N, C-alpha and C positions, 0 to 999 in steps of 0.2 A: 478708404476712410479719409485721407487728406483732402480729396476732392469734395467729399461730402461736407466737411467743416469749412472748406474753402467757400462752398455755396452759402452756408449759414453766416459766415463773416460778411460776405458780399452783400447778403440780404439785409444785414444789420446796418451796414453802411448806407445802403439805398434808403432803408427806413428812416434813419437818422436825418438824412439830407432833405427828406420830404417834410419834416416837422418844422414849422416855423418858430415854435416856442419850446424850450427844453421841457421834456416831459419826464417826470421823475420815475415812472415805471420803465420807460426805455433806458434811462440812465442805470436803473437797477439791472435791467436785462443785459446791458452792456458789460456791467460789472461781472455777471456770470458767464458770459460767452464770448464777449469781444475782446478777450485778452490772450487767445490762443495764438502762438507762433508755431510755425513748422520746425524751428530749432528746439523748442520746448518738447514737441512730440518726439523728435529723434533722441532727445536726451532721455525722455521718459522710456522709450523702447529700450535704450541701452541699459537703464536701471533695471527694467523688467526681466531681461535676460540675466543680470547679475543677482537678483532676488526673486527667483521664480515663486517663492512661497509667501511673498509679501504683497499687501494690497496698496500699502503707502510706504515711502521713504521720508524720514525727516532729514533734510539737507544740512541745515544749520540750527543750533539750539543755543541760545544765550540766557542764562539764569544768573541774576544778580540778587544776592542776598544781603540786606542792610539790617542794621539794628539802631534802635533810638531809645530815648527816655520818653515814657509815656505820660503825657501831661494830664490825661484822664485820671491817672493813679493819684497824682498830686492833689486834684480837685476833690476825689474820693477820701484821700487821707484827711484833708482839712474838714470834711464832713464828719468823719469818724471821730475826730478829736475835739470837734466843737463842743462847748459846754451846752448842757440841756437844762431846761427849766420845766417845772411842772405847770401844766396848763389845763384847767378845768373847762374853760371856755375861752375862745378868742373871738373878739369883736373889733370890728374897723368899719370905717366909711370911706368911700371913693365915689368921686363924682355925684356927691350928694345922695349916694345910696348906701344903706347900712347893711351890714352882713354879720353873721354870728354863727360859729361852728362848735359843736360839743367835741371835746377832746379827751380829757381825763387821763392824760399821760404826759410823759417827758418829751420835749422836742427842742431842736436847735433853733436858732434864729433863721438859718437857711432853709430849714424844714418848714417853719411857719411861713416863710415867703412863698415856698412852693404851694402850700396848702391854700393861701389866700389866692394866688394866680389861678390855681386850678378851679376853685369855688367860683371865682368871678367868671371865668370862661364858660363853666357849666351853667351859671345863672343866666348869662347872656344867650347861650344856645337854647336854654329852656324857657326863655322869655320870664326870668325871675324865678322860675321853679327848679329846685335841685332835688333829685331823688336821694333821700337821707341814707338809704341802705346802699345804693351804689357808692355814695361818697364815703360812707364808713368803711367799705371794702378797699377804696383808694387810700385811706388813712391806714389800714392794716397792711397793704402792700408796700407803702412807704416805710413802715417800721420793719417789714421782712426785708427790704432791700439793703438795710443796715447790716444785716448779717449774711447777705448773699455772697457769693464768690467775688472777691474785689478784682478789678482790672489789673493787669500785671504792672509791675513797677517799670519793666523794660519790655519793649515790643520788637517785633521783626516784620519785615516786609520782603516778599519775594516778587521779583519781577521777571516774567516769562516771556520770551519772544523767541519764535521759531518759524521755520518755513517747511511745508509739507508738499510732496510731489505724488500724484497719483500714477499708479502703475497699471491702471485699467481704464476703460471707458465707462462713463456714467457711474462714477463713484460717489457714494455718500460718505464723507469724512465726518465721524462722530467724535465728540469729546465729552469725556466724563471725568469730573474733578471731585474728589472726596475730601471733605473738610468737617471739623467739628463746630459744634454750637459755640458761638462767641467769635469764631473766625469768620472771615468773609472772602469771597471771590468777587473782584470788582474790576471795572474797566475793561471787560472782555471785548475784543474786536477781532473780525476777519478783514483781511485785506488782500485783493487780488491783484495788486499793483496799480490800482486806480484810486486809491483812497480808502481808509478803513471805515468801517461801520459797525454798529453793535447788532448782533442777530437776536432773534427771539431765542429764549432759553427757558428751561425748566429746572426748578430746585425742588427737591423732594427729600424725604427722609429715607435713609437707607434700610433696605430689608435683606436678610440672608437666610435662605432656607425657610422662609415663612416667619422668622423671628424679627420683630420690629425693634429697630435700634433708633430711638427717638433723639439721640444727641450726635448722630452722624448724618450728614447731609450730602447730597450729590447735586453737582451742577451739570446739567446736560444740555448741549446743543449740537448742530450739525450743519453742514453745507455741501453743496453739490460740486464736483469736479468732473467736467463733462468729457474730458479726453485723457489718455495716458499722456503724461508729461505735463498737464496742467497743474498749477500749484496755487497755494494759498498761504498767507502769512497769518500767524495767530499771536496774539498779545493780551496778556492779563496779569492781575496782581493778586497774590494770595497774602493776606494780612492776618498776623498772629498778634492779638492784643496782649498776649503773655509770652515773653521770650521762651519760657521753660518748655513749651509744647512744640517748638520748632527745633528738632534735635537730629533729624536724619534726612540726607539728601541721597536719594537713589540715582545712579548713573544711567540705567537703562530706561527706555520708554516703552510704549506699547508697540512701536514700530522700530525698524532699523534705523540707526542714527549715524550719519557720516561724520558729523562734526558737532561736539557739544562743549560749551564753556560753562563752568561753574565758578562764579566769583564771589568771595566774602568781602564786603566793605566794612571793616572793624574800626569803630571809633576808639580814640585814645583812652577813654574812661573804662573801656571793656577788655578783660582778659580772657581769651578763648583758646582752646586747643582744637585743631581739626584732625580727627582720628581717621586714618585711612583703613578701610575694611574691605577684604576680598578683592584687592586690586591686582593680585597676581596674574600675569597674562594679559593685563589690560593696557593698551597703548595710550600713554598720557604724559603730559608735561606739566610742570608747575612753576609758577612765577609769582612775583610781588607787584605786578602791574594790574591796573584797573581793566575790567573787561571792555572790549570795543563793542559798540551798539551793532546789532544785526543790520547788515546791508540788505536794503530791499531794491529790487529791480523795478523801479517805477516806470509805468507806461505814460504816454501823452494823454491829455484831456482827462486829468484825475477828477474823480467825483468827490464832492465834499460829504462829510459825514452828516446827512440830513435825513430826518425821518419824515415820512409822509402819512396823511390820513387817507381814508378810503376815497376821497375825492381827488386826491392827488395834490392836496395843499400841504406845504412845509409845516411841520410841527416842531415847536421848541423842544430840544431834548433835555431830559433830566440828567444831571451829572451826579456822580457818587462822591460823597464827602469823605475824605480820608480822616482817620483818627488824628487827634492833635498830638503832634510831636515836637520835641524840642530840636531846634536846627543845630547841627554839629558845626563847631569852628572850623574854618579853613585850615587845611595842613594837618588836621588831627586825626586823619584817616590812614589806616593800614590795609593793604590788600593781599589776600591769598587767593590766587586764580589757577584753576585747573583746566587743562584743555584735552579732551578725549577724542579719539578717532575710532571709527567703525565699531560702534557699540551694539551688541546683539540685543534684541528685544527681550522683554519679559516673555516666559512661556507659562503655559497652564499647568502649574504644579499642585493641582488639587490633591490633597492627601498627603502631600509631601511637607517637608520642613518649612518653616517661615521664610520669607524673603531675605531676612538679615543673615541667614546661615549660608545662602548660595549667591547672592547678587552683590556686585560692587557697590559700595556706598560710602559716604562721608558722614561721621558723626560730629556734631557740634557740642563740645564740652565747654560749659560756661564755668569759668573758674572764679573770677572776682569782678566786681563792679567798684570803681573808684568814686566815692562820694565825698567830696572835699578831701580831708585828710584821713578818711577812713576807707579801708578796704572791706567791702561787704562780700562775704562768702556766697557762693552760688552753687547750683546743683552739682558741679564738677567737682566739689570738696565734700567730705563727710559732714562736716558742720553745716554747709549750705543745704545739702540734701535732706538732713534732718530738720532744719529750720522750715524748708518748703513743705515737707510732708506733714509736719506738726501743724503748720498753718492750715492745711486742709482738715486735719483731724479737729481742730479747734472750731471749725464752722459746723460741726455736728451739733444737733440739738437732741441728745438722748433723752427720751421720756422713759423712765424706769419704774414708774408707779405700779403698773400691772405686772411688770417683770419681776420687781422685788417680792410681790405677793406670791407669785408662782415659785420663785426660787426658795423662799421660806418653807413652803410645803414640800418642795423637792428634797431639801436637806434635813427635813424634820426627823429627830431621831439619830442623827449623825453627830457623833461626839467629838471626832477629831477634825482638824482642818484637811488632812488628807483624804478622809472619807467624804468630806463635803465636796472637795475639788473633784473627786472621782465621780461622784453622783451627778455634778454639773457637766463635766467633760463627756461622760457616756451618754447623758441626755442628749447634748447637742450632736454627738456622732450619730446617734440612733434616730433622731427626729428632724434634723435639719439637713435638707439636701444640699449638695454642692451644685450650684448653677452659676456659672461665670457669665453674667450679663454686663459685660464690660464696654458699654458704649460711651465713647468720649471721656468726660471727666470721671465717669464711674470706673474706669480703668485704673484710677488713682486713688479716688475718695472712697472711704468705706461707707456702706450703708448704715443708716441709723439703727440701733439695736432693736427698737420696737418693730421695725419694718421686717428685719430678718425673723424675729420671733413670730410675728403674725402671719408672715407668708410662708413660714417653715422652709425657706431656702435662702441661700447667700452664697457668695464667693469667699475666698480664704480671708480677706480682710474684713468682710461682713461677719463671718463667723467668729473671728478673733475679737471684734468689738462687741459681739453678743456675749462672749465668754467673759470678757473683762468686766462688763457691767453686770453680769450675774454674780 
């Protein structure tokens, strides 16, 4: 086997020496084959004996979790609090061209500015013609956005960086990352030690047993590792626009982990408690130092992160824009860092209890945020938890017109409150099926009462909302 790969490596060297100009496809070929060392293969064979049931081993894993104030929330808040005026029609002139849009509703100055800009853009694209029906839908969407789920006041960013070693020849290392709508996976890179690059990837909605979960996404990609002992570095970021939904850090990964660091960078304005769960028997240390960056064994002749078209010409890469955050003042950061060793992987517990019962993990309990002289309670307190959940309930637009008509017929002839309550309660029990379709935000936010009534199904909070409105 060593001789075989020695031949391929020699062939690659001869091929590269015959090319007068750098060939992007040869460079990419080198990325995937010309990084193999005899010492890597020996180390891989050693790991293979130690972990006969594993296809890969994660050598080092560094996870840095940071928190910041979300500037997008401040912009959204200004829009919500802006004074609105009644507009029947708005007229304006720009570049000697006159425009007019029918509105018949209340709008803020910022919204009127958006409407004008959008209308001008559509007019230009349509050579002076704008589809009135399409633009009316744009106006309606603008009004709906006022009542949509607001961006989080505080946000969180996870930075993942780790190295993987293959324990077999011709391995396909796959990555599947789950996240909810509103969150994002960005800046994903593979690196064989010759320079990082962004692979092709697929993002799709999650399906489980044929049930479609439209608020849960999967980011999928993979790469080839040609020999036992060959390795790849993986880097990516997971952004949570609302800090509330980043609460759990599981220690195990899909494969055995030799060394893992989890570090929380906590700004001075944020009071959090890290709760340790199921860490009995787990080897770890804890400190107040910042995590050290993952050390990469870089090889000579590193390849720059460049994409090429089908003709081999370099293409300018698109970069992912991060959400706007407020920069934290220097010296205002506190660190809580855990270092774990020899972490066993997740196992297939299909039909068993949830992972929070069995696997070691860290819970992030958000207690308070300091806003000037005021301590703002967060979900780690009863007051903050109520405030957050009430904020979700307030977003509901419960249409009770048909429901009230039905309820009046249901309780007709009932003279006491107790009899009326019984009639409503038993009707819901007998006619509304319990189906927990808790995808993403639906795991927290109740369904509107009309949807539960018309669908004849809902989960516990959806049924509760129906009962209250009946």
